[in-house]
Backbone as a printed PyTorch tensor [residue, N CA C, xyz], in Angstrom:
tensor([[[ -3.9580, -15.8340,  31.5730],
         [ -3.0770, -16.8540,  32.1110],
         [ -3.8610, -17.9720,  32.7820]],

        [[ -4.9930, -17.6370,  33.4090],
         [ -5.7890, -18.6680,  34.0660],
         [ -6.3250, -19.6750,  33.0630]],

        [[ -6.5950, -19.2140,  31.8430],
         [ -7.0940, -20.1150,  30.8060],
         [ -5.9820, -20.9550,  30.2090]],

        [[ -4.7430, -20.4790,  30.3500],
         [ -3.6390, -21.0940,  29.6250],
         [ -2.8720, -22.0810,  30.5010]],

        [[ -3.5860, -22.9470,  31.1860],
         [ -2.9480, -23.8770,  32.1050],
         [ -2.6710, -25.2360,  31.5210]],

        [[ -2.7230, -25.3640,  30.2070],
         [ -2.4360, -26.6370,  29.5700],
         [ -3.6650, -27.4950,  29.3650]],

        [[ -4.8440, -26.9860,  29.7140],
         [ -6.0770, -27.7410,  29.5460],
         [ -6.6230, -27.6080,  28.1430]],

        [[ -7.8750, -28.0060,  27.9490],
         [ -8.4710, -27.9590,  26.6090],
         [ -8.6990, -26.5380,  26.0940]],

        [[ -8.8610, -25.5700,  27.0130],
         [ -9.0630, -24.1830,  26.6070],
         [ -7.7210, -23.4620,  26.6370]],

        [[ -7.3520, -22.8380,  25.5310],
         [ -6.0530, -22.1730,  25.4310],
         [ -6.2270, -20.6640,  25.5060]],

        [[ -5.4830, -20.0450,  26.4130],
         [ -5.5550, -18.6040,  26.5690],
         [ -4.8390, -17.8700,  25.4570]],

        [[ -4.9230, -16.5610,  25.4670],
         [ -4.2780, -15.7660,  24.4230],
         [ -4.0040, -14.3560,  24.9300]],

        [[ -3.1700, -13.6630,  24.1950],
         [ -2.8150, -12.2790,  24.4650],
         [ -3.1930, -11.4430,  23.2470]],

        [[ -3.6100, -10.2050,  23.4940],
         [ -3.9120,  -9.2760,  22.3950],
         [ -3.0330,  -8.0460,  22.5800]],

        [[ -2.3350,  -7.6610,  21.5180],
         [ -1.4240,  -6.5250,  21.5660],
         [ -1.8120,  -5.5140,  20.4940]],

        [[ -1.7120,  -4.2310,  20.8380],
         [ -1.9320,  -3.2070,  19.8150],
         [ -0.6420,  -3.0400,  19.0330]],

        [[ -0.7730,  -2.9370,  17.7280],
         [  0.4010,  -2.9350,  16.8430],
         [  0.6720,  -1.5340,  16.3290]],

        [[  1.9070,  -1.1310,  16.4370],
         [  2.3280,   0.1100,  15.8050],
         [  3.0220,  -0.2010,  14.4910]],

        [[  3.2950,   0.8240,  13.7050],
         [  3.9940,   0.6150,  12.4420],
         [  4.7530,   1.8840,  12.0880]],

        [[  5.7900,   1.7660,  11.2810],
         [  6.5980,   2.9300,  10.9200],
         [  5.7610,   4.0060,  10.2290]],

        [[  6.1430,   5.2490,  10.4350],
         [  5.3890,   6.3740,   9.8820],
         [  5.2630,   6.2990,   8.3680]],

        [[  6.3050,   5.7790,   7.6810],
         [  6.2370,   5.7810,   6.2150],
         [  5.1250,   4.8760,   5.7030]],

        [[  4.6440,   3.9190,   6.5550],
         [  3.5350,   3.0760,   6.1180],
         [  2.2350,   3.8720,   6.0280]],

        [[  2.1560,   4.9700,   6.8010],
         [  1.0040,   5.8670,   6.6230],
         [  0.9020,   6.3110,   5.1710]],

        [[  2.0590,   6.6770,   4.5940],
         [  2.0620,   7.1570,   3.2080],
         [  1.7060,   6.0220,   2.2480]],

        [[  2.1990,   4.8240,   2.5420],
         [  1.8900,   3.6790,   1.6720],
         [  0.3830,   3.4200,   1.6650]],

        [[ -0.2260,   3.4280,   2.8540],
         [ -1.6620,   3.1740,   2.9340],
         [ -2.4590,   4.3140,   2.3110]],

        [[ -2.0160,   5.5410,   2.5410],
         [ -2.7180,   6.6730,   1.9500],
         [ -2.6540,   6.6290,   0.4300]],

        [[ -1.5570,   6.0850,  -0.0990],
         [ -1.4050,   6.0010,  -1.5560],
         [ -2.4270,   5.0510,  -2.1710]],

        [[ -3.0020,   4.1760,  -1.3590],
         [ -4.0150,   3.2630,  -1.8740],
         [ -5.3380,   3.9750,  -2.1450]],

        [[ -5.4690,   5.1910,  -1.6030],
         [ -6.6550,   6.0030,  -1.8930],
         [ -6.4390,   6.6830,  -3.2420]],

        [[ -6.6840,   5.9450,  -4.3220],
         [ -6.3410,   6.4250,  -5.6620],
         [ -7.0690,   7.7190,  -6.0340]],

        [[ -8.4030,   7.8140,  -5.8720],
         [ -9.0700,   9.0740,  -6.2540],
         [ -8.5420,  10.2700,  -5.4700]],

        [[ -8.3760,  10.0980,  -4.1540],
         [ -7.8580,  11.2000,  -3.3420],
         [ -6.4420,  11.5510,  -3.7250]],

        [[ -5.6350,  10.5520,  -4.0350],
         [ -4.2490,  10.7890,  -4.4230],
         [ -4.1450,  11.5490,  -5.7260]],

        [[ -5.0210,  11.2350,  -6.6750],
         [ -5.0130,  11.9390,  -7.9660],
         [ -5.3820,  13.4050,  -7.7720]],

        [[ -6.3890,  13.6650,  -6.9400],
         [ -6.8040,  15.0500,  -6.6880],
         [ -5.6640,  15.8420,  -6.0510]],

        [[ -4.9900,  15.2420,  -5.0720],
         [ -3.8830,  15.9490,  -4.4110],
         [ -2.7460,  16.1950,  -5.3910]],

        [[ -2.5050,  15.2270,  -6.2810],
         [ -1.4350,  15.3760,  -7.2680],
         [ -1.7410,  16.5060,  -8.2430]],

        [[ -2.9930,  16.6040,  -8.6730],
         [ -3.3920,  17.6710,  -9.5940],
         [ -3.2150,  19.0360,  -8.9330]],

        [[ -3.6630,  19.1630,  -7.6630],
         [ -3.5100,  20.4430,  -6.9630],
         [ -2.0380,  20.8090,  -6.7940]],

        [[ -1.2300,  19.8170,  -6.4790],
         [  0.2180,  20.0590,  -6.3150],
         [  0.8320,  20.5310,  -7.6300]],

        [[  0.4690,  19.8680,  -8.7330],
         [  1.0220,  20.2250, -10.0410],
         [  0.5960,  21.6380, -10.4380]],

        [[ -0.6560,  21.9870, -10.1800],
         [ -1.1370,  23.3290, -10.5300],
         [ -0.3310,  24.3930,  -9.8000]],

        [[ -0.1180,  24.1610,  -8.4780],
         [  0.6180,  25.1540,  -7.7040],
         [  2.0530,  25.2820,  -8.1940]],

        [[  2.6910,  24.1600,  -8.4810],
         [  4.0760,  24.2130,  -8.9200],
         [  4.2000,  24.8960, -10.2860]],

        [[  3.2560,  24.5820, -11.1910],
         [  3.2900,  25.2200, -12.5160],
         [  3.0190,  26.7100, -12.3830]],

        [[  2.0610,  27.0790, -11.5240],
         [  1.7490,  28.4890, -11.3110],
         [  2.9280,  29.2550, -10.7500]],

        [[  3.6750,  28.6370,  -9.8390],
         [  4.8530,  29.2960,  -9.2670],
         [  5.9360,  29.4950, -10.3310]],

        [[  6.0810,  28.5160, -11.1950],
         [  7.0830,  28.6410, -12.2570],
         [  6.7180,  29.7580, -13.2260]],

        [[  5.4440,  29.7880, -13.6200],
         [  5.0090,  30.7850, -14.5960],
         [  5.0470,  32.1950, -14.0280]],

        [[  4.7390,  32.3240, -12.7350],
         [  4.7000,  33.6540, -12.1270],
         [  6.0570,  34.1030, -11.6160]],

        [[  7.0050,  33.1840, -11.6040],
         [  8.3310,  33.5350, -11.1120],
         [  8.4000,  33.6430,  -9.6070]],

        [[  7.4320,  33.0600,  -8.9100],
         [  7.4230,  33.0940,  -7.4490],
         [  8.6000,  32.2970,  -6.9150]],

        [[  9.4060,  32.9390,  -6.0620],
         [ 10.5890,  32.2900,  -5.5390],
         [ 10.3540,  31.6710,  -4.1590]],

        [[  9.3070,  32.0890,  -3.4780],
         [  9.0380,  31.6060,  -2.1400],
         [  7.9350,  30.5450,  -2.1950]],

        [[  8.2280,  29.4100,  -1.6130],
         [  7.2150,  28.3630,  -1.5120],
         [  7.5860,  27.4440,  -0.3590]],

        [[  6.5890,  26.8550,   0.2440],
         [  6.8050,  25.9090,   1.3430],
         [  6.7030,  24.5080,   0.7580]],

        [[  7.8140,  24.0590,   0.1590],
         [  7.7940,  22.7850,  -0.5430],
         [  7.5150,  21.6230,   0.4070]],

        [[  8.0520,  21.6720,   1.6260],
         [  7.8220,  20.5750,   2.5750],
         [  6.3480,  20.4500,   2.9130]],

        [[  5.6720,  21.5950,   3.0950],
         [  4.2410,  21.5570,   3.3950],
         [  3.4590,  21.0430,   2.1960]],

        [[  3.8850,  21.4130,   0.9880],
         [  3.1920,  20.9510,  -0.2030],
         [  3.3580,  19.4440,  -0.3830]],

        [[  4.5570,  18.9220,  -0.1010],
         [  4.7750,  17.4770,  -0.1930],
         [  3.9500,  16.7290,   0.8530]],

        [[  3.8600,  17.3160,   2.0480],
         [  3.0300,  16.6990,   3.0880],
         [  1.5770,  16.6530,   2.6510]],

        [[  1.1290,  17.7390,   2.0220],
         [ -0.2430,  17.7570,   1.5110],
         [ -0.4530,  16.7500,   0.4050]],

        [[  0.5910,  16.5570,  -0.4140],
         [  0.5120,  15.5730,  -1.4850],
         [  0.3610,  14.1660,  -0.9230]],

        [[  1.0370,  13.8950,   0.1850],
         [  0.9640,  12.5680,   0.8040],
         [ -0.3480,  12.3390,   1.5300]],

        [[ -1.0590,  13.3970,   1.8820],
         [ -2.3420,  13.2400,   2.5540],
         [ -2.2230,  13.4460,   4.0500]],

        [[ -3.3820,  13.4440,   4.7260],
         [ -3.4050,  13.7190,   6.1610],
         [ -3.4340,  12.4610,   7.0140]],

        [[ -3.2940,  11.2940,   6.3940],
         [ -3.1970,  10.0170,   7.1160],
         [ -4.4350,   9.7180,   7.9560]],

        [[ -5.6040,  10.1610,   7.4970],
         [ -6.8300,   9.8860,   8.2540],
         [ -7.0930,   8.3940,   8.3760]],

        [[ -6.7510,   7.6460,   7.3170],
         [ -7.0140,   6.2100,   7.3370],
         [ -6.2580,   5.5300,   8.4720]],

        [[ -4.9610,   5.8250,   8.5960],
         [ -4.1630,   5.1570,   9.6160],
         [ -4.3590,   5.7750,  10.9920]],

        [[ -4.6990,   7.0710,  11.0450],
         [ -4.9630,   7.6960,  12.3390],
         [ -6.2410,   7.1730,  12.9680]],

        [[ -7.1420,   6.6710,  12.1580],
         [ -8.4350,   6.2050,  12.6750],
         [ -8.4890,   4.6940,  12.8150]],

        [[ -7.3430,   4.0210,  12.7470],
         [ -7.3350,   2.5680,  12.8520],
         [ -6.2640,   2.1120,  13.8340]],

        [[ -6.4580,   0.9250,  14.4000],
         [ -5.4750,   0.3480,  15.3170],
         [ -5.3510,  -1.1440,  15.0350]],

        [[ -4.2520,  -1.5580,  14.4470],
         [ -4.0650,  -2.9990,  14.2090],
         [ -3.9430,  -3.7500,  15.5390]],

        [[ -4.5330,  -4.9160,  15.6030],
         [ -4.4360,  -5.7720,  16.7840],
         [ -3.6970,  -7.0610,  16.4220]],

        [[ -2.8010,  -7.4640,  17.2910],
         [ -2.0530,  -8.7030,  17.1050],
         [ -2.4970,  -9.7160,  18.1490]],

        [[ -2.6480, -10.9580,  17.7240],
         [ -3.0170, -12.0300,  18.6460],
         [ -1.8440, -12.9640,  18.8720]],

        [[ -1.5770, -13.2750,  20.1330],
         [ -0.4920, -14.1930,  20.4830],
         [ -1.0670, -15.2760,  21.3810]],

        [[ -0.6280, -16.5100,  21.1820],
         [ -1.1230, -17.5760,  22.0390],
         [ -0.5290, -18.9160,  21.6700]],

        [[ -1.2010, -19.9710,  22.1290],
         [ -0.6740, -21.3220,  21.9270],
         [ -1.6010, -22.1120,  21.0090]],

        [[ -1.4870, -21.8680,  19.7070],
         [ -2.2010, -22.7180,  18.7690],
         [ -1.5520, -24.1090,  18.7900]],

        [[ -2.2460, -25.0970,  18.2760],
         [ -1.7470, -26.4710,  18.3320],
         [ -0.6420, -26.6600,  17.2860]],

        [[  0.5610, -27.0590,  17.7140],
         [  1.7030, -27.1750,  16.7860],
         [  1.6940, -28.4910,  16.0200]],

        [[  0.7540, -28.6260,  15.1050],
         [  0.6410, -29.8850,  14.3590],
         [  1.0620, -29.7300,  12.8970]],

        [[  1.8180, -28.6950,  12.5970],
         [  2.2910, -28.4980,  11.2310],
         [  3.5360, -29.3270,  10.9390]],

        [[  3.8410, -29.4540,   9.6650],
         [  5.0240, -30.2070,   9.2440],
         [  5.8250, -29.3750,   8.2450]],

        [[  7.1390, -29.4070,   8.4170],
         [  8.0400, -28.7480,   7.4830],
         [  8.7790, -29.8120,   6.6810]],

        [[  8.9470, -29.5630,   5.3990],
         [  9.6510, -30.5200,   4.5510],
         [ 10.3290, -29.7730,   3.4080]],

        [[ 11.2400, -30.4690,   2.7390],
         [ 11.9150, -29.9070,   1.5750],
         [ 11.3360, -30.5150,   0.3110]],

        [[ 11.0330, -29.6630,  -0.6440],
         [ 10.5310, -30.1460,  -1.9240],
         [ 11.6720, -30.7290,  -2.7350]],

        [[ 11.3580, -31.3170,  -3.8660],
         [ 12.4030, -31.8680,  -4.7370],
         [ 13.3460, -30.7920,  -5.2400]],

        [[ 12.8730, -29.5590,  -5.2870],
         [ 13.7210, -28.4530,  -5.7260],
         [ 14.5160, -27.8540,  -4.5750]],

        [[ 14.2960, -28.3850,  -3.3730],
         [ 15.0230, -27.8750,  -2.2180],
         [ 14.3580, -26.7110,  -1.5250]],

        [[ 13.0980, -26.4050,  -1.9030],
         [ 12.3690, -25.3160,  -1.2660],
         [ 11.7060, -25.8050,   0.0100]],

        [[ 11.6130, -24.9160,   1.0020],
         [ 10.9420, -25.2540,   2.2470],
         [  9.4300, -25.2090,   2.0480]],

        [[  8.7460, -26.2680,   2.4280],
         [  7.2940, -26.3370,   2.3370],
         [  6.7170, -26.5280,   3.7360]],

        [[  5.6780, -25.7750,   4.0370],
         [  5.0210, -25.8550,   5.3400],
         [  3.5850, -26.3020,   5.1360]],

        [[  3.2230, -27.3820,   5.7860],
         [  1.8720, -27.9180,   5.6950],
         [  1.1960, -27.7270,   7.0450]],

        [[  0.3140, -26.7410,   7.1250],
         [ -0.3600, -26.4490,   8.3980],
         [ -1.7040, -25.7920,   8.1230]],

        [[ -2.7260, -26.2270,   8.8090],
         [ -4.0550, -25.6390,   8.7250],
         [ -4.5260, -25.2930,  10.1310]],

        [[ -5.4970, -24.3980,  10.2410],
         [ -5.9570, -23.9510,  11.5610],
         [ -7.0060, -24.8700,  12.1560]],

        [[ -7.3530, -25.9680,  11.4660],
         [ -8.4640, -26.8240,  11.8710],
         [ -8.5040, -27.1870,  13.3460]],

        [[ -7.4540, -27.8200,  13.8540],
         [ -7.4470, -28.2590,  15.2480],
         [ -7.3310, -27.1000,  16.2300]],

        [[ -6.9330, -25.9310,  15.7440],
         [ -6.7980, -24.7470,  16.5950],
         [ -7.9900, -23.8040,  16.4570]],

        [[ -9.0640, -24.2620,  15.8360],
         [-10.2000, -23.3830,  15.5440],
         [-10.7740, -22.7550,  16.8110]],

        [[-10.9220, -23.5320,  17.8880],
         [-11.4820, -22.9860,  19.1270],
         [-10.6160, -21.8560,  19.6710]],

        [[ -9.3090, -22.0490,  19.5750],
         [ -8.3870, -21.0060,  20.0380],
         [ -8.5610, -19.7280,  19.2190]],

        [[ -8.5790, -19.8490,  17.8880],
         [ -8.7110, -18.6770,  17.0350],
         [-10.0810, -18.0200,  17.1840]],

        [[-11.1200, -18.8110,  17.3900],
         [-12.4500, -18.2390,  17.6240],
         [-12.4610, -17.4020,  18.8950]],

        [[-11.7930, -17.9070,  19.9510],
         [-11.7160, -17.1520,  21.1960],
         [-10.9320, -15.8650,  21.0350]],

        [[ -9.8510, -15.9220,  20.2840],
         [ -9.0330, -14.7360,  20.0270],
         [ -9.8230, -13.7010,  19.2370]],

        [[-10.5390, -14.1520,  18.2340],
         [-11.3600, -13.2430,  17.4230],
         [-12.4540, -12.5970,  18.2770]],

        [[-13.0570, -13.3540,  19.1790],
         [-14.1130, -12.8060,  20.0470],
         [-13.5470, -11.7170,  20.9570]],

        [[-12.3500, -11.9270,  21.4940],
         [-11.7340, -10.9100,  22.3480],
         [-11.4840,  -9.6270,  21.5650]],

        [[-10.9810,  -9.7560,  20.3410],
         [-10.7240,  -8.5700,  19.5230],
         [-12.0260,  -7.8460,  19.1760]],

        [[-13.0720,  -8.6020,  18.8960],
         [-14.3750,  -7.9870,  18.6180],
         [-14.8830,  -7.2180,  19.8370]],

        [[-14.6760,  -7.7770,  21.0370],
         [-15.1020,  -7.0980,  22.2620],
         [-14.3220,  -5.8050,  22.4690]],

        [[-13.0130,  -5.8160,  22.1620],
         [-12.1960,  -4.6030,  22.2810],
         [-12.7150,  -3.5240,  21.3270]],

        [[-12.9830,  -3.9190,  20.0790],
         [-13.4980,  -2.9620,  19.0960],
         [-14.8350,  -2.3790,  19.5470]],

        [[-15.6840,  -3.2210,  20.1190],
         [-17.0010,  -2.7450,  20.5770],
         [-16.8490,  -1.7310,  21.7080]],

        [[-15.9320,  -1.9970,  22.6480],
         [-15.7110,  -1.0760,  23.7570],
         [-15.1770,   0.2680,  23.2680]],

        [[-14.3990,   0.2480,  22.1770],
         [-13.8230,   1.4780,  21.6330],
         [-14.7630,   2.1740,  20.6520]],

        [[-15.9230,   1.5660,  20.4020],
         [-16.8500,   2.1380,  19.4330],
         [-16.3300,   2.0440,  18.0210]],

        [[-15.5630,   0.9990,  17.7380],
         [-14.9270,   0.8550,  16.4320],
         [-15.5340,  -0.3050,  15.6570]],

        [[-15.2110,  -0.3600,  14.3970],
         [-15.6300,  -1.4740,  13.5410],
         [-14.4930,  -2.4810,  13.4690]],

        [[-14.7990,  -3.7390,  13.7230],
         [-13.7750,  -4.7920,  13.6690],
         [-13.6770,  -5.3350,  12.2540]],

        [[-12.4680,  -5.3350,  11.7010],
         [-12.2170,  -5.8410,  10.3590],
         [-11.1980,  -6.9700,  10.4680]],

        [[-11.5750,  -8.1480,  10.0400],
         [-10.7050,  -9.3110,  10.1310],
         [ -9.6620,  -9.2990,   9.0160]],

        [[ -8.4630,  -9.7680,   9.3230],
         [ -7.4160,  -9.8970,   8.3030],
         [ -7.9390, -10.7950,   7.1770]],

        [[ -7.9280, -10.3300,   5.9310],
         [ -8.4920, -11.1260,   4.8230],
         [ -7.8910, -12.5150,   4.6870]],

        [[ -6.6210, -12.6950,   5.0630],
         [ -6.0040, -14.0170,   4.9150],
         [ -6.6820, -15.0670,   5.7800]],

        [[ -7.3480, -14.6120,   6.8490],
         [ -7.9870, -15.5660,   7.7600],
         [ -9.1350, -16.2920,   7.0740]],

        [[ -9.7680, -15.6380,   6.0980],
         [-10.8640, -16.2810,   5.3680],
         [-10.3780, -17.4630,   4.5350]],

        [[ -9.0730, -17.4950,   4.2890],
         [ -8.4870, -18.6040,   3.5400],
         [ -7.7690, -19.5830,   4.4740]],

        [[ -8.1170, -19.5120,   5.7650],
         [ -7.5100, -20.3840,   6.7780],
         [ -5.9930, -20.2340,   6.8250]],

        [[ -5.5390, -19.0090,   6.6550],
         [ -4.1150, -18.7150,   6.7180],
         [ -3.8790, -17.6080,   7.7480]],

        [[ -2.8170, -17.7650,   8.5190],
         [ -2.4560, -16.7400,   9.4870],
         [ -1.0090, -16.3230,   9.2380]],

        [[ -0.6320, -15.1750,   9.7840],
         [  0.7020, -14.6200,   9.5980],
         [  1.3990, -14.5500,  10.9510]],

        [[  2.6500, -14.9120,  10.9940],
         [  3.4220, -14.8030,  12.2350],
         [  4.7260, -14.0670,  11.9870]],

        [[  5.1640, -13.3160,  12.9760],
         [  6.4910, -12.6910,  12.9250],
         [  7.4320, -13.4010,  13.9000]],

        [[  6.9570, -14.4900,  14.5170],
         [  7.7690, -15.2660,  15.4550],
         [  7.7190, -16.7440,  15.0570]],

        [[  8.3070, -17.1070,  13.9240],
         [  8.2770, -18.5150,  13.5170],
         [  9.0830, -19.3820,  14.4700]],

        [[  8.5040, -20.4910,  14.8680],
         [  9.1560, -21.4200,  15.7910],
         [  9.1170, -22.8220,  15.1990]],

        [[  9.9840, -23.6860,  15.7000],
         [  9.9650, -25.0780,  15.2740],
         [ 10.8260, -25.3390,  14.0570]],

        [[ 10.8590, -26.5980,  13.6750],
         [ 11.6860, -27.0330,  12.5620],
         [ 12.7330, -28.0350,  13.0170]],

        [[ 13.3220, -27.7600,  14.1870],
         [ 14.2950, -28.6790,  14.8090],
         [ 13.9340, -28.8110,  16.2900]],

        [[ 12.7430, -29.2980,  16.5990],
         [ 12.2250, -29.2190,  17.9700],
         [ 12.9490, -30.1310,  18.9610]],

        [[ 12.8510, -29.7620,  20.2230],
         [ 13.3360, -30.6140,  21.3050],
         [ 12.4320, -31.8300,  21.4430]],

        [[ 13.0240, -32.9370,  21.8680],
         [ 12.2520, -34.1480,  22.0970],
         [ 12.9750, -35.0640,  23.0660]],

        [[ 12.2750, -36.1280,  23.4700],
         [ 12.9000, -37.0770,  24.3960],
         [ 13.8280, -38.0490,  23.6810]],

        [[ 13.6450, -38.2200,  22.3840],
         [ 14.5270, -39.0900,  21.6030],
         [ 14.4510, -38.6430,  20.1470]],

        [[ 15.2310, -39.2840,  19.2900],
         [ 15.3000, -38.8760,  17.8820],
         [ 14.0000, -39.1290,  17.1320]],

        [[ 13.1440, -39.9820,  17.6630],
         [ 11.8500, -40.1950,  17.0310],
         [ 10.8660, -39.0890,  17.3340]],

        [[ 11.1630, -38.2840,  18.3360],
         [ 10.2500, -37.2250,  18.7540],
         [ 10.7720, -35.8390,  18.4220]],

        [[ 12.0750, -35.7080,  18.2810],
         [ 12.6360, -34.3870,  18.0260],
         [ 13.9980, -34.4680,  17.3730]],

        [[ 14.6150, -33.2980,  17.1860],
         [ 15.9350, -33.1960,  16.5740],
         [ 17.0140, -33.0020,  17.6410]],

        [[ 16.6790, -32.2390,  18.6980],
         [ 17.6490, -31.9840,  19.7700],
         [ 17.0760, -32.4500,  21.0960]],

        [[ 17.9740, -32.6520,  22.0800],
         [ 17.5070, -33.0370,  23.4090],
         [ 17.1790, -31.7970,  24.2280]],

        [[ 16.9230, -31.9850,  25.5070],
         [ 16.4930, -30.8790,  26.3610],
         [ 17.5890, -29.8440,  26.5900]],

        [[ 18.7970, -30.1240,  26.1410],
         [ 19.8930, -29.1690,  26.2830],
         [ 20.3850, -28.6590,  24.9320]],

        [[ 19.6240, -28.9030,  23.8850],
         [ 19.9430, -28.3410,  22.5780],
         [ 20.9280, -29.1240,  21.7570]],

        [[ 21.3670, -30.3140,  22.2350],
         [ 22.3360, -31.1000,  21.4870],
         [ 21.6290, -32.0150,  20.4950]],

        [[ 22.0730, -32.0090,  19.2470],
         [ 21.4390, -32.7900,  18.1930],
         [ 21.6630, -34.2790,  18.4590]],

        [[ 20.6030, -35.0520,  18.3900],
         [ 20.7120, -36.4900,  18.5960],
         [ 21.6690, -37.1050,  17.5760]],

        [[ 22.5520, -37.9750,  18.0660],
         [ 23.5150, -38.7200,  17.2480],
         [ 24.6200, -37.8490,  16.6580]],

        [[ 24.6860, -36.5690,  17.0680],
         [ 25.7580, -35.6840,  16.6030],
         [ 26.3550, -34.9580,  17.8120]],

        [[ 27.1500, -35.6650,  18.6040],
         [ 27.7220, -35.0660,  19.8150],
         [ 28.4890, -33.7850,  19.5170]],

        [[ 28.2420, -32.7770,  20.3360],
         [ 28.9430, -31.5120,  20.1740],
         [ 28.2630, -30.5280,  19.2530]],

        [[ 27.2000, -30.9450,  18.5640],
         [ 26.4530, -30.0390,  17.6820],
         [ 25.2100, -29.5570,  18.4250]],

        [[ 25.1440, -28.2600,  18.6590],
         [ 24.0450, -27.6800,  19.4240],
         [ 23.2730, -26.6700,  18.5890]],

        [[ 21.9940, -26.5660,  18.8490],
         [ 21.1390, -25.5260,  18.2620],
         [ 20.5670, -24.6950,  19.3940]],

        [[ 20.5820, -23.3870,  19.2210],
         [ 20.1080, -22.5110,  20.2930],
         [ 19.3400, -21.3360,  19.7210]],

        [[ 18.2220, -21.6190,  19.0540],
         [ 17.3760, -20.5490,  18.5240],
         [ 15.9170, -21.0000,  18.5610]],

        [[ 15.0470, -20.2440,  17.9200],
         [ 13.6240, -20.5540,  17.9720],
         [ 13.2330, -21.8520,  17.3110]],

        [[ 14.1200, -22.4190,  16.4930],
         [ 13.7740, -23.6590,  15.8080],
         [ 13.6360, -24.8380,  16.7630]],

        [[ 14.2300, -24.7520,  17.9580],
         [ 14.1670, -25.8820,  18.8880],
         [ 12.8880, -25.8890,  19.7090]],

        [[ 12.0830, -24.8380,  19.6110],
         [ 10.8460, -24.7790,  20.3950],
         [  9.8630, -25.8160,  19.8440]],

        [[  9.3480, -26.7040,  20.6780],
         [  8.4110, -27.7230,  20.2020],
         [  7.0120, -27.1910,  19.9370]],

        [[  6.7580, -25.9520,  20.3310],
         [  5.4450, -25.3560,  20.1050],
         [  5.4270, -23.9290,  20.6070]],

        [[  4.3530, -23.1860,  20.3470],
         [  4.2630, -21.7970,  20.8000],
         [  4.1950, -21.7100,  22.3150]],

        [[  4.7760, -20.6520,  22.8730],
         [  4.8320, -20.4940,  24.3250],
         [  3.7720, -19.5410,  24.8590]],

        [[  3.0300, -18.8740,  23.9790],
         [  1.9750, -17.9590,  24.4160],
         [  2.3080, -16.5320,  24.0710]],

        [[  3.1010, -15.8290,  24.9060],
         [  3.4640, -14.4500,  24.5800],
         [  4.6290, -14.4090,  23.5990]],

        [[  5.1120, -13.2090,  23.3020],
         [  6.2590, -13.0660,  22.4110],
         [  7.4120, -13.9190,  22.9470]],

        [[  8.0350, -14.7420,  22.1020],
         [  8.9440, -15.7740,  22.6130],
         [ 10.4040, -15.3720,  22.7660]],

        [[ 10.7630, -14.1190,  22.5230],
         [ 12.1840, -13.7640,  22.4810],
         [ 12.8900, -14.0370,  23.8060]],

        [[ 12.2590, -13.6990,  24.9350],
         [ 12.9040, -13.9310,  26.2270],
         [ 12.9860, -15.4230,  26.5370]],

        [[ 11.9780, -16.1980,  26.1180],
         [ 12.0240, -17.6430,  26.3210],
         [ 13.1610, -18.2650,  25.5260]],

        [[ 13.3390, -17.8180,  24.2900],
         [ 14.4400, -18.3190,  23.4670],
         [ 15.7840, -17.9500,  24.0960]],

        [[ 15.8950, -16.7210,  24.6020],
         [ 17.1310, -16.2920,  25.2460],
         [ 17.4230, -17.1330,  26.4910]],

        [[ 16.3740, -17.4380,  27.2590],
         [ 16.5630, -18.2610,  28.4530],
         [ 17.0130, -19.6660,  28.0890]],

        [[ 16.4490, -20.2250,  27.0260],
         [ 16.8720, -21.5560,  26.5730],
         [ 18.3370, -21.5420,  26.1290]],

        [[ 18.7150, -20.5190,  25.3520],
         [ 20.0960, -20.4140,  24.8890],
         [ 21.0480, -20.3070,  26.0770]],

        [[ 20.6430, -19.5790,  27.1040],
         [ 21.4820, -19.4500,  28.2940],
         [ 21.6140, -20.8000,  29.0090]],

        [[ 20.5170, -21.5330,  29.0510],
         [ 20.5450, -22.8730,  29.6680],
         [ 21.4530, -23.8140,  28.8940]],

        [[ 21.3540, -23.7780,  27.5730],
         [ 22.2070, -24.6280,  26.7470],
         [ 23.6820, -24.2670,  26.9630]],

        [[ 23.9660, -22.9610,  27.0280],
         [ 25.3540, -22.5170,  27.2120],
         [ 25.9020, -23.0040,  28.5520]],

        [[ 25.0760, -22.9430,  29.6010],
         [ 25.5170, -23.4340,  30.9120],
         [ 25.8770, -24.9130,  30.8460]],

        [[ 25.0740, -25.6880,  30.1130],
         [ 25.3440, -27.1160,  29.9980],
         [ 26.6620, -27.3680,  29.2430]],

        [[ 26.8820, -26.6150,  28.1590],
         [ 28.1100, -26.7820,  27.3820],
         [ 29.3320, -26.4490,  28.2420]],

        [[ 29.2410, -25.3460,  28.9880],
         [ 30.3560, -24.9500,  29.8530],
         [ 30.6190, -26.0140,  30.9150]],

        [[ 29.5400, -26.5360,  31.5080],
         [ 29.6800, -27.5440,  32.5510],
         [ 30.3410, -28.8180,  32.0150]],

        [[ 29.9280, -29.2450,  30.8080],
         [ 30.4790, -30.4630,  30.2430],
         [ 31.9360, -30.3310,  29.8350]],

        [[ 32.3550, -29.1060,  29.4270],
         [ 33.7050, -28.9230,  28.9200],
         [ 34.6180, -28.2470,  29.9320]],

        [[ 34.1490, -28.0740,  31.1420],
         [ 34.9630, -27.4460,  32.1540],
         [ 36.2120, -28.2860,  32.4260]],

        [[ 37.3370, -27.6790,  32.2810],
         [ 38.5810, -28.3670,  32.5470],
         [ 39.0150, -29.3070,  31.4500]],

        [[ 38.3060, -29.3050,  30.3120],
         [ 38.6510, -30.2370,  29.2320],
         [ 40.0230, -29.9640,  28.6520]],

        [[ 40.4560, -28.6950,  28.7040],
         [ 41.7420, -28.3630,  28.0910],
         [ 42.9040, -28.4090,  29.0670]],

        [[ 42.6350, -28.7590,  30.3110],
         [ 43.7220, -28.7630,  31.2840],
         [ 44.5920, -30.0020,  31.1030]],

        [[ 45.8680, -29.8850,  31.3410],
         [ 46.7560, -31.0190,  31.1860],
         [ 47.5780, -31.1900,  32.4240]]])
C-alpha cells in the first residue's frame, strides 16, 4: 500500500490461487505416458476380474488410481497478481460487430516487472521453481476482473457516465457495474464496484424522492 500512493511506482498484491478438484484430473491427464500406463493396468485388472468371475472389487479405488495421485498439482501453487496497471487500452466494435480490445503491457512494464520479482522472491523462500505464465512471453495477460468500457469521466469527451453513473446526454440512464471503472483499483474490485453501485442508488433515490407525490 505504501508503494501504491498514485506516484510513479505502482504497488501490487500477490494471491495464492486455488482451483476445483476436478482440475487435478485434467492436469494429470496431460501426463500422457503415465496415463497410458495407468489405463493398461486398469484394463488388465478389469479383464482379469471378468475372466476369473471375481465379484468383489473396489471400483472407486481403481478409478482413483486411473486418474493418478495428483502429484503435479499437489506440488504446485498458482500465484495471482493484482494491481494498478496503466489503463491505456481501447475497446471498439469491428465491422462484424465483434468486440476488439487493443492493449499492450508496454507502459505498464515496470509494474509487471515488480510483480514478477515479488513472485520470484516468494518461490525462492519456499524452495520452489518459478514458472512464468507462457502468455506473458507474448505480452498478453489474463484477468478474471475485466473493468472499463463505459468509464466515468468529467464530461462526455472523457467518459461515458458521470461520477454518479448517469450516462451523459441520456438523463435517467444509469450504469452500475465494473464497466464504469476508469481503471484498476489494485485489489479484487468486487467490493469497490458494490460501493459504487450503492452510491449511485443513493443518488437516484435522492433525486426521485417525492417525485410521485401529488
